[in-house]
GUFIGU-636234 format. One line per field, with one value per residue (C-alpha): residue number from 0; x, z, y. Coordinates in nm, 2 decimals, always signed. Layout:
! GUFIGU-636234
n = NUM | ...
c1 = X | ...
c3 = Z | ...
c2 = Y | ...
! end
This chain:
! GUFIGU-636234
n = 0 | 1 | 2 | 3 | 4 | 5 | 6 | 7 | 8 | 9 | 10 | 11 | 12 | 13 | 14 | 15 | 16 | 17 | 18 | 19 | 20 | 21 | 22 | 23 | 24 | 25 | 26 | 27 | 28 | 29 | 30 | 31 | 32 | 33 | 34 | 35 | 36 | 37 | 38 | 39 | 40 | 41 | 42 | 43 | 44 | 45 | 46 | 47 | 48 | 49 | 50 | 51 | 52 | 53 | 54 | 55 | 56 | 57 | 58 | 59 | 60 | 61 | 62 | 63 | 64 | 65 | 66 | 67 | 68 | 69 | 70 | 71 | 72 | 73 | 74 | 75 | 76 | 77 | 78 | 79 | 80 | 81 | 82 | 83 | 84 | 85 | 86 | 87 | 88 | 89 | 90 | 91 | 92 | 93 | 94 | 95 | 96 | 97 | 98 | 99 | 100 | 101 | 102 | 103 | 104 | 105 | 106 | 107 | 108 | 109 | 110 | 111 | 112 | 113 | 114 | 115 | 116 | 117 | 118 | 119 | 120 | 121 | 122 | 123 | 124 | 125 | 126 | 127 | 128 | 129 | 130 | 131 | 132 | 133 | 134 | 135 | 136 | 137 | 138 | 139 | 140 | 141 | 142 | 143 | 144 | 145 | 146 | 147 | 148 | 149 | 150 | 151 | 152 | 153 | 154 | 155 | 156 | 157 | 158 | 159 | 160 | 161 | 162 | 163 | 164 | 165 | 166 | 167 | 168 | 169 | 170 | 171 | 172 | 173 | 174 | 175 | 176 | 177 | 178 | 179 | 180 | 181 | 182 | 183 | 184 | 185 | 186 | 187 | 188 | 189 | 190 | 191 | 192 | 193 | 194 | 195 | 196 | 197 | 198 | 199 | 200 | 201 | 202 | 203 | 204 | 205 | 206 | 207 | 208 | 209 | 210 | 211 | 212 | 213 | 214 | 215 | 216 | 217 | 218 | 219 | 220 | 221 | 222 | 223 | 224 | 225 | 226 | 227 | 228 | 229 | 230 | 231 | 232 | 233 | 234 | 235 | 236 | 237 | 238 | 239 | 240 | 241 | 242 | 243 | 244 | 245 | 246 | 247 | 248 | 249 | 250 | 251 | 252 | 253 | 254 | 255 | 256 | 257 | 258 | 259 | 260 | 261 | 262 | 263 | 264 | 265 | 266 | 267 | 268 | 269 | 270 | 271 | 272 | 273 | 274 | 275 | 276 | 277 | 278 | 279 | 280 | 281 | 282 | 283 | 284 | 285 | 286 | 287 | 288 | 289 | 290 | 291 | 292 | 293 | 294 | 295 | 296 | 297 | 298 | 299 | 300 | 301 | 302 | 303 | 304 | 305 | 306 | 307 | 308 | 309 | 310 | 311 | 312 | 313 | 314 | 315 | 316 | 317 | 318 | 319 | 320 | 321 | 322 | 323 | 324 | 325 | 326 | 327 | 328 | 329 | 330 | 331 | 332 | 333 | 334 | 335 | 336 | 337 | 338 | 339 | 340 | 341 | 342 | 343 | 344 | 345 | 346 | 347 | 348 | 349 | 350 | 351 | 352 | 353 | 354 | 355 | 356 | 357 | 358 | 359 | 360 | 361 | 362 | 363 | 364 | 365 | 366 | 367 | 368 | 369 | 370 | 371 | 372 | 373 | 374 | 375 | 376 | 377 | 378 | 379 | 380 | 381 | 382 | 383 | 384 | 385 | 386 | 387 | 388 | 389 | 390 | 391 | 392 | 393 | 394 | 395 | 396 | 397 | 398 | 399 | 400 | 401 | 402 | 403 | 404 | 405 | 406 | 407 | 408 | 409 | 410 | 411 | 412 | 413 | 414 | 415 | 416 | 417 | 418 | 419 | 420 | 421 | 422 | 423 | 424 | 425 | 426 | 427 | 428 | 429 | 430 | 431 | 432 | 433 | 434 | 435 | 436 | 437 | 438 | 439 | 440 | 441 | 442 | 443 | 444 | 445 | 446 | 447 | 448 | 449 | 450 | 451 | 452 | 453 | 454 | 455 | 456 | 457 | 458 | 459 | 460 | 461 | 462 | 463 | 464 | 465 | 466 | 467 | 468 | 469 | 470 | 471 | 472 | 473 | 474 | 475 | 476 | 477 | 478 | 479 | 480 | 481 | 482 | 483 | 484 | 485 | 486 | 487 | 488 | 489 | 490 | 491
c1 = +0.34 | +0.32 | +0.65 | +0.60 | +0.46 | +0.36 | +0.33 | +0.15 | +0.35 | +0.13 | +0.35 | +0.31 | +0.43 | +0.38 | +0.24 | +0.45 | +0.38 | +0.67 | +0.70 | +0.94 | +1.06 | +1.12 | +1.47 | +1.33 | +1.47 | +1.28 | +1.16 | +0.95 | +0.80 | +0.61 | +0.57 | +0.35 | +0.35 | +0.02 | -0.07 | +0.02 | -0.27 | -0.21 | -0.55 | -0.42 | -0.10 | -0.05 | -0.31 | -0.19 | -0.43 | -0.44 | -0.71 | -0.80 | -0.97 | -0.65 | -0.45 | -0.68 | -0.66 | -0.27 | -0.27 | -0.46 | -0.22 | +0.10 | -0.03 | -0.09 | +0.25 | +0.44 | +0.30 | +0.37 | +0.73 | +0.80 | +0.64 | +0.46 | +0.11 | -0.14 | -0.18 | +0.19 | +0.13 | +0.07 | -0.05 | -0.03 | +0.05 | -0.02 | +0.19 | +0.09 | +0.15 | +0.02 | -0.23 | -0.35 | -0.73 | -1.00 | -1.38 | -1.60 | -1.96 | -2.00 | -2.28 | -2.12 | -1.75 | -1.68 | -1.48 | -1.66 | -1.35 | -0.98 | -0.77 | -0.61 | -0.24 | -0.04 | +0.16 | -0.15 | -0.18 | -0.53 | -0.65 | -0.43 | -0.71 | -0.93 | -0.64 | -0.62 | -0.98 | -0.91 | -0.87 | -0.55 | -0.73 | -0.82 | -0.47 | -0.33 | -0.59 | -0.50 | -0.13 | -0.17 | -0.40 | -0.23 | +0.13 | +0.08 | +0.09 | -0.21 | -0.10 | -0.22 | -0.02 | -0.27 | -0.60 | -0.86 | -0.84 | -0.85 | -1.17 | -1.32 | -1.24 | -1.41 | -1.72 | -1.76 | -1.68 | -1.82 | -2.20 | -2.40 | -2.10 | -2.19 | -2.54 | -2.41 | -2.15 | -2.42 | -2.63 | -2.34 | -2.32 | -1.98 | -1.65 | -1.32 | -0.98 | -0.62 | -0.50 | -0.46 | -0.83 | -0.93 | -0.72 | -0.83 | -1.20 | -1.16 | -0.95 | -1.19 | -1.52 | -1.61 | -1.39 | -1.35 | -1.05 | -0.72 | -0.43 | -0.30 | +0.00 | -0.22 | -0.49 | -0.22 | -0.16 | -0.52 | -0.52 | -0.83 | -0.69 | -0.59 | -0.23 | -0.30 | -0.64 | -0.55 | -0.91 | -1.10 | -1.13 | -1.47 | -1.33 | -1.11 | -1.41 | -1.61 | -1.33 | -1.33 | -1.70 | -1.66 | -1.93 | -1.80 | -1.98 | -1.73 | -1.43 | -1.28 | -1.23 | -0.88 | -0.69 | -0.34 | -0.06 | -0.05 | -0.37 | -0.60 | -0.84 | -1.01 | -0.94 | -0.89 | -1.16 | -1.06 | -0.69 | -0.54 | -0.84 | -0.87 | -0.52 | -0.55 | -0.47 | -0.29 | -0.04 | -0.10 | +0.15 | +0.20 | +0.50 | +0.75 | +0.65 | +0.67 | +1.03 | +1.11 | +0.97 | +1.15 | +1.48 | +1.40 | +1.42 | +1.21 | +1.38 | +1.37 | +1.66 | +1.68 | +1.65 | +1.61 | +1.58 | +1.39 | +1.48 | +1.18 | +0.95 | +1.00 | +1.25 | +1.14 | +1.34 | +1.18 | +1.33 | +1.16 | +1.09 | +0.94 | +0.60 | +0.56 | +0.50 | +0.76 | +0.60 | +0.80 | +0.82 | +1.06 | +0.88 | +0.90 | +0.59 | +0.49 | +0.34 | +0.26 | +0.56 | +0.37 | +0.14 | +0.17 | -0.15 | -0.24 | +0.11 | +0.15 | +0.20 | +0.55 | +0.58 | +0.82 | +0.95 | +0.94 | +1.10 | +0.92 | +1.08 | +0.83 | +1.06 | +1.36 | +1.34 | +1.05 | +1.31 | +1.50 | +1.16 | +1.11 | +1.45 | +1.33 | +0.97 | +0.95 | +1.30 | +1.41 | +1.77 | +1.77 | +1.58 | +1.59 | +1.62 | +1.93 | +2.11 | +2.12 | +2.42 | +2.63 | +2.56 | +2.64 | +2.97 | +3.09 | +3.16 | +3.38 | +3.13 | +2.81 | +2.98 | +2.80 | +2.46 | +2.19 | +1.84 | +1.57 | +1.29 | +1.00 | +0.75 | +0.48 | +0.63 | +0.88 | +0.80 | +1.01 | +1.15 | +1.02 | +0.65 | +0.62 | +0.34 | +0.45 | +0.81 | +0.87 | +1.13 | +1.45 | +1.76 | +2.04 | +2.41 | +2.39 | +2.67 | +2.76 | +2.98 | +2.68 | +2.55 | +2.31 | +2.57 | +2.58 | +2.20 | +2.19 | +2.45 | +2.26 | +1.94 | +2.10 | +2.27 | +1.93 | +1.82 | +2.12 | +2.09 | +1.72 | +1.81 | +2.07 | +1.80 | +1.58 | +1.86 | +1.99 | +1.64 | +1.57 | +1.88 | +1.81 | +1.45 | +1.50 | +1.82 | +1.96 | +2.29 | +2.25 | +2.58 | +2.48 | +2.19 | +2.01 | +1.89 | +1.66 | +1.44 | +1.50 | +1.76 | +2.01 | +2.15 | +2.31 | +2.66 | +2.74 | +2.43 | +2.50 | +2.86 | +2.77 | +2.50 | +2.76 | +3.00 | +2.73 | +2.61 | +2.96 | +2.83 | +2.83 | +2.54 | +2.43 | +2.20 | +2.07 | +2.11 | +1.74 | +1.66 | +1.29 | +1.23 | +0.89 | +0.74 | +0.94 | +0.80 | +0.45 | +0.53 | +0.69 | +0.38 | +0.16 | +0.37 | +0.38 | +0.00 | -0.04 | +0.26 | +0.48 | +0.75 | +0.73 | +0.86 | +1.06 | +1.38 | +1.35 | +1.32 | +1.62 | +1.83 | +1.72 | +1.87 | +2.22 | +2.43 | +2.45 | +2.69 | +2.84 | +2.96 | +3.19 | +3.25 | +3.57 | +3.49 | +3.69 | +3.49 | +3.55 | +3.42 | +3.12 | +3.02 | +3.07 | +2.83 | +2.57 | +2.58 | +2.52 | +2.23 | +2.07 | +2.10 | +1.93 | +1.64 | +1.60 | +1.56 | +1.29 | +1.09 | +1.13 | +1.09 | +0.83
c3 = -3.69 | -3.50 | -3.31 | -3.08 | -3.05 | -2.71 | -2.55 | -2.25 | -2.11 | -1.87 | -1.70 | -1.43 | -1.15 | -1.29 | -1.56 | -1.76 | -2.01 | -2.24 | -2.50 | -2.80 | -3.07 | -3.44 | -3.36 | -3.09 | -2.80 | -2.48 | -2.42 | -2.11 | -1.90 | -1.58 | -1.39 | -1.10 | -0.94 | -0.86 | -0.59 | -0.62 | -0.46 | -0.33 | -0.19 | -0.16 | -0.23 | -0.60 | -0.67 | -0.82 | -0.90 | -0.99 | -0.95 | -1.31 | -1.19 | -1.01 | -1.33 | -1.53 | -1.26 | -1.26 | -1.64 | -1.64 | -1.38 | -1.57 | -1.89 | -1.72 | -1.54 | -1.85 | -2.06 | -1.77 | -1.73 | -2.10 | -2.12 | -2.44 | -2.57 | -2.66 | -3.01 | -3.08 | -3.03 | -3.35 | -3.19 | -2.89 | -2.88 | -2.60 | -2.48 | -2.19 | -1.96 | -2.16 | -2.07 | -1.76 | -1.78 | -1.69 | -1.75 | -1.71 | -1.76 | -2.07 | -1.92 | -1.59 | -1.70 | -1.37 | -1.36 | -1.22 | -1.03 | -1.00 | -1.31 | -1.29 | -1.36 | -1.60 | -1.30 | -1.13 | -1.09 | -0.94 | -1.25 | -1.21 | -1.12 | -1.41 | -1.65 | -1.54 | -1.65 | -2.01 | -2.23 | -2.41 | -2.74 | -2.67 | -2.54 | -2.88 | -3.06 | -2.85 | -2.92 | -3.29 | -3.34 | -3.10 | -3.07 | -2.69 | -2.43 | -2.20 | -1.90 | -1.62 | -1.80 | -2.08 | -2.07 | -2.18 | -1.86 | -1.65 | -1.84 | -1.77 | -1.40 | -1.39 | -1.57 | -1.34 | -1.01 | -1.03 | -0.97 | -1.26 | -1.50 | -1.72 | -1.78 | -1.86 | -2.10 | -2.29 | -2.31 | -2.44 | -2.14 | -2.03 | -2.21 | -2.18 | -2.25 | -2.18 | -2.03 | -2.38 | -2.45 | -2.11 | -2.16 | -2.52 | -2.42 | -2.14 | -2.35 | -2.64 | -2.46 | -2.58 | -2.86 | -2.78 | -2.97 | -2.92 | -3.16 | -3.30 | -3.06 | -2.75 | -2.90 | -2.98 | -2.60 | -2.51 | -2.63 | -2.83 | -3.15 | -3.45 | -3.55 | -3.91 | -3.95 | -3.70 | -3.57 | -3.28 | -3.33 | -3.29 | -3.16 | -2.90 | -2.78 | -2.74 | -2.55 | -2.29 | -2.31 | -2.37 | -2.53 | -2.85 | -2.75 | -2.46 | -2.69 | -2.85 | -3.23 | -3.34 | -3.53 | -3.66 | -3.43 | -3.63 | -3.74 | -3.60 | -3.35 | -3.24 | -3.09 | -2.73 | -2.54 | -2.24 | -2.14 | -2.49 | -2.66 | -3.03 | -3.04 | -3.23 | -3.06 | -3.34 | -3.20 | -2.98 | -2.90 | -2.61 | -2.41 | -2.54 | -2.90 | -2.85 | -2.73 | -3.03 | -3.25 | -3.05 | -3.10 | -3.48 | -3.51 | -3.83 | -4.01 | -3.96 | -3.74 | -3.53 | -3.15 | -2.83 | -2.46 | -2.22 | -1.85 | -1.65 | -1.40 | -1.60 | -1.88 | -2.24 | -2.54 | -2.89 | -3.22 | -3.54 | -3.76 | -4.05 | -4.21 | -4.12 | -3.77 | -3.64 | -3.40 | -3.10 | -2.95 | -2.67 | -2.46 | -2.66 | -2.76 | -3.11 | -3.11 | -3.34 | -3.35 | -3.51 | -3.80 | -3.95 | -4.11 | -4.41 | -4.43 | -4.36 | -3.99 | -3.87 | -3.62 | -3.34 | -3.12 | -2.75 | -2.44 | -2.13 | -1.79 | -1.51 | -1.25 | -1.32 | -1.18 | -0.96 | -0.76 | -0.68 | -0.57 | -0.35 | -0.19 | -0.12 | -0.02 | +0.13 | +0.28 | +0.35 | +0.23 | +0.03 | +0.06 | -0.31 | -0.61 | -0.73 | -0.41 | -0.53 | -0.75 | -0.47 | -0.25 | -0.52 | -0.60 | -0.24 | -0.31 | -0.59 | -0.68 | -0.57 | -0.30 | -0.44 | -0.38 | -0.65 | -0.65 | -0.87 | -0.85 | -0.94 | -0.75 | -1.02 | -1.14 | -1.42 | -1.76 | -2.08 | -2.16 | -1.86 | -1.82 | -1.47 | -1.26 | -0.97 | -0.95 | -0.65 | -0.55 | -0.44 | -0.27 | -0.27 | -0.18 | +0.14 | +0.40 | +0.73 | +0.51 | +0.30 | +0.36 | +0.20 | -0.05 | -0.19 | -0.21 | -0.39 | -0.64 | -0.69 | -0.75 | -1.03 | -1.18 | -1.19 | -1.46 | -1.68 | -1.64 | -1.72 | -2.03 | -2.14 | -2.09 | -2.34 | -2.59 | -2.63 | -2.72 | -2.94 | -3.15 | -3.18 | -3.29 | -3.53 | -3.68 | -3.63 | -3.46 | -3.23 | -3.24 | -3.03 | -2.80 | -2.81 | -2.45 | -2.29 | -1.99 | -1.64 | -1.54 | -1.81 | -1.61 | -1.39 | -1.52 | -1.31 | -1.45 | -1.81 | -1.80 | -1.63 | -1.90 | -2.17 | -2.00 | -1.95 | -2.31 | -2.45 | -2.69 | -2.69 | -2.52 | -2.66 | -2.52 | -2.73 | -2.65 | -2.56 | -2.33 | -2.30 | -2.61 | -2.50 | -2.50 | -2.81 | -3.00 | -2.92 | -3.02 | -3.35 | -3.44 | -3.36 | -3.55 | -3.86 | -3.87 | -3.89 | -4.12 | -3.85 | -3.97 | -4.34 | -4.31 | -4.09 | -4.26 | -4.08 | -3.75 | -3.81 | -3.86 | -3.51 | -3.34 | -3.19 | -2.95 | -2.60 | -2.44 | -2.53 | -2.30 | -2.44 | -2.28 | -2.07 | -1.87 | -1.93 | -2.08 | -1.79 | -1.54 | -1.75 | -1.79 | -1.42 | -1.32 | -1.56 | -1.47 | -1.11 | -1.21 | -1.39 | -1.08 | -0.88 | -1.14 | -1.09 | -0.71 | -0.77 | -0.98 | -0.73 | -0.40 | -0.24
c2 = +2.77 | +2.45 | +2.39 | +2.10 | +1.75 | +1.61 | +1.26 | +1.13 | +0.84 | +0.65 | +0.39 | +0.13 | +0.37 | +0.72 | +0.94 | +1.18 | +1.45 | +1.54 | +1.80 | +1.75 | +1.98 | +1.88 | +1.75 | +1.52 | +1.72 | +1.76 | +2.11 | +2.05 | +1.77 | +1.69 | +1.36 | +1.23 | +0.89 | +0.71 | +0.46 | +0.09 | -0.11 | -0.46 | -0.59 | -0.95 | -1.15 | -1.15 | -0.88 | -0.55 | -0.27 | +0.10 | +0.35 | +0.45 | +0.77 | +0.87 | +0.80 | +1.03 | +1.30 | +1.28 | +1.29 | +1.62 | +1.76 | +1.66 | +1.81 | +2.14 | +2.11 | +2.02 | +2.31 | +2.55 | +2.43 | +2.45 | +2.80 | +2.73 | +2.78 | +2.51 | +2.66 | +2.58 | +2.21 | +2.01 | +1.69 | +1.46 | +1.08 | +0.83 | +0.55 | +0.32 | +0.03 | -0.26 | -0.53 | -0.33 | -0.36 | -0.12 | -0.14 | +0.17 | +0.28 | +0.49 | +0.69 | +0.78 | +0.76 | +0.58 | +0.25 | -0.05 | -0.16 | -0.07 | -0.13 | -0.48 | -0.43 | -0.65 | -0.79 | -0.93 | -1.31 | -1.35 | -1.53 | -1.84 | -2.07 | -1.95 | -2.02 | -2.38 | -2.44 | -2.35 | -2.66 | -2.76 | -2.72 | -2.37 | -2.29 | -2.40 | -2.18 | -1.88 | -1.93 | -1.98 | -1.67 | -1.43 | -1.54 | -1.53 | -1.81 | -1.84 | -1.64 | -1.40 | -1.13 | -1.05 | -0.86 | -1.12 | -1.32 | -1.01 | -0.90 | -1.24 | -1.21 | -0.87 | -0.99 | -1.28 | -1.10 | -0.75 | -0.74 | -0.60 | -0.57 | -0.86 | -0.73 | -0.38 | -0.53 | -0.72 | -0.40 | -0.20 | +0.03 | -0.10 | -0.03 | -0.21 | -0.05 | -0.08 | +0.26 | +0.42 | +0.36 | +0.50 | +0.82 | +0.87 | +0.83 | +1.09 | +1.33 | +1.33 | +1.30 | +0.96 | +0.81 | +0.44 | +0.31 | +0.13 | +0.06 | -0.26 | -0.28 | -0.26 | -0.49 | -0.75 | -0.78 | -0.85 | -1.22 | -1.13 | -0.99 | -1.21 | -1.12 | -1.18 | -1.00 | -0.73 | -0.75 | -0.90 | -1.28 | -1.44 | -1.77 | -1.60 | -1.39 | -1.71 | -1.88 | -1.60 | -1.53 | -1.15 | -0.94 | -0.78 | -0.45 | -0.42 | -0.38 | -0.07 | -0.02 | -0.12 | +0.15 | +0.20 | +0.34 | +0.67 | +0.84 | +1.10 | +0.94 | +1.26 | +1.60 | +1.68 | +1.87 | +2.09 | +2.10 | +2.06 | +2.21 | +2.10 | +1.93 | +1.61 | +1.28 | +1.10 | +0.84 | +0.54 | +0.27 | +0.03 | +0.14 | -0.12 | -0.08 | +0.30 | +0.26 | +0.05 | +0.32 | +0.60 | +0.41 | +0.42 | +0.04 | +0.05 | -0.23 | -0.61 | -0.72 | -0.41 | -0.46 | -0.26 | -0.33 | -0.11 | -0.11 | +0.01 | -0.15 | -0.46 | -0.53 | -0.57 | -0.67 | -0.63 | -0.74 | -0.61 | -0.91 | -0.71 | -0.75 | -1.12 | -1.25 | -1.50 | -1.74 | -1.87 | -2.21 | -2.12 | -1.86 | -1.54 | -1.34 | -1.25 | -0.90 | -0.61 | -0.37 | -0.08 | +0.01 | +0.36 | +0.47 | +0.25 | +0.10 | -0.27 | -0.36 | -0.46 | -0.74 | -0.81 | -1.09 | -0.98 | -1.11 | -0.98 | -0.97 | -0.88 | -0.74 | -0.51 | -0.15 | -0.28 | -0.48 | -0.15 | -0.01 | -0.31 | -0.26 | +0.10 | +0.05 | -0.29 | -0.35 | +0.01 | -0.07 | +0.25 | +0.58 | +0.67 | +0.44 | +0.63 | +0.51 | +0.15 | +0.20 | +0.36 | +0.06 | -0.19 | -0.01 | -0.07 | -0.43 | -0.57 | -0.84 | -1.01 | -1.22 | -1.53 | -1.37 | -1.42 | -1.27 | -1.41 | -1.15 | -1.39 | -1.18 | -1.24 | -1.57 | -1.57 | -1.43 | -1.50 | -1.75 | -1.96 | -1.86 | -2.01 | -1.86 | -2.08 | -1.94 | -1.72 | -1.46 | -1.63 | -1.50 | -1.75 | -1.78 | -1.58 | -1.63 | -1.45 | -1.23 | -1.11 | -0.76 | -0.51 | -0.40 | -0.76 | -0.76 | -0.43 | -0.56 | -0.89 | -0.69 | -0.50 | -0.80 | -0.99 | -0.75 | -0.83 | -1.21 | -1.20 | -1.00 | -1.26 | -1.53 | -1.35 | -1.25 | -1.60 | -1.74 | -1.44 | -1.51 | -1.87 | -1.83 | -1.54 | -1.67 | -1.31 | -1.25 | -0.96 | -0.76 | -0.46 | -0.37 | -0.03 | +0.05 | +0.29 | +0.34 | +0.48 | +0.23 | +0.31 | +0.61 | +0.34 | +0.29 | -0.02 | -0.19 | -0.10 | -0.21 | -0.54 | -0.59 | -0.54 | -0.78 | -1.05 | -1.03 | -0.98 | -0.71 | -0.33 | -0.16 | +0.18 | +0.44 | +0.73 | +1.09 | +1.12 | +0.82 | +0.90 | +0.68 | +0.56 | +0.90 | +1.00 | +0.70 | +0.81 | +1.16 | +1.04 | +0.83 | +1.13 | +1.38 | +1.16 | +1.14 | +1.52 | +1.59 | +1.74 | +1.49 | +1.39 | +1.03 | +0.79 | +0.89 | +1.23 | +1.05 | +0.83 | +1.15 | +1.26 | +0.95 | +1.00 | +0.80 | +0.92 | +0.66 | +0.32 | +0.04 | -0.22 | -0.56 | -0.61 | -0.92 | -1.25 | -1.54 | -1.78 | -1.52 | -1.43 | -1.79 | -1.87 | -1.59 | -1.69 | -2.06 | -1.98 | -1.76 | -2.05 | -2.26 | -1.98 | -1.97 | -2.35 | -2.29 | -2.02 | -2.27 | -2.55 | -2.36 | -2.59
! end
């Protein structure tokens, strides 16, 4: 009798392995951080081999902590940091270079050389603006800057993948696939055909042999060799789509916001893609087996929890991320301090690579407590930026917001979010929705769960925050935030 489904949650800062029972409860988990590599200003890299090594360790650790047997596991799903790009040699299994992380902006000059006509074609086919964020331009940089790589790619000896592909290839001993949600973030997949697009491949000059086969988000891709011997890998979703799935937002009009390294709001728009003209992304939400794909509008914020890490690691204001709430609570408000964390430029709805991190409103009265509070508030303002555009373009009134991710344990943050949006904010009982979504997709593929209705029954409310702030105060805060954003985009 199979009792459990597992998920590998490979994120920007750490890798987790989480084991779920049929009710969606966590029965065991393990987690390890990996190194953040910054070779130059604006460059962000990961060691893909380290990520694979840590993945193996957390699998072993998670099974040990749960005290279960591998034969009790029905399947495993994978969810991953999206857009992060790795290319490896299929004969040696070794990466040619570090993985280039989604936050990386080294390709800014390359982007400027792409014609207006091609930019329009990219947007129309992929639902994405031409930006450093996505994988295609990172692949192009690697092909043009790593000696011997272009030749190997043309011969078919080199393989590209987002981190899901890298892990599946290693776990199965050579299956080279990705799913539609991750493929939709490469800037190479046509949203309507759900396949690699010849015109896009030509624009970026990328050999087709380099690319993985595109699959649905829920089907058996292969069986694990080694650690989880013979367990099928049968779920694959980019992290934000996995969170949408884990929150059981299966119907058009349902929305969630994930507070992690970045902040990502996704609105399920149903079986037809809705294209944005105001800075939102059109993306694949999920595709279950042979069912039609569902699409989503997405608002992506680059820096959310990463700003708290910056306070810890770069500034030494806190020793642990959890301390930021205590500091912020020591002051009644932000003291007029606003922090726009445009460390990698600004994402939705601005898409300004040239924006820079900006701290404004400081006086002699300001202290680290105000900076801590301004750092938390920055996430809520950025979320409001996205939500307002999302409502406008979808013609859907958002009356409540389902939330998840590591930052939702912060009560001050969640209450302020509710106040700034003036709607209820609700977190589920199980907040690890990213891993849960991957587990759900995996379990559906092998019959562990019969259908999505079973999954909806698993969802239950953990906590709810209702708005209490007066309108004049809310509008005053937000107006000053908008002024701070203008400063970040006109800093020179």
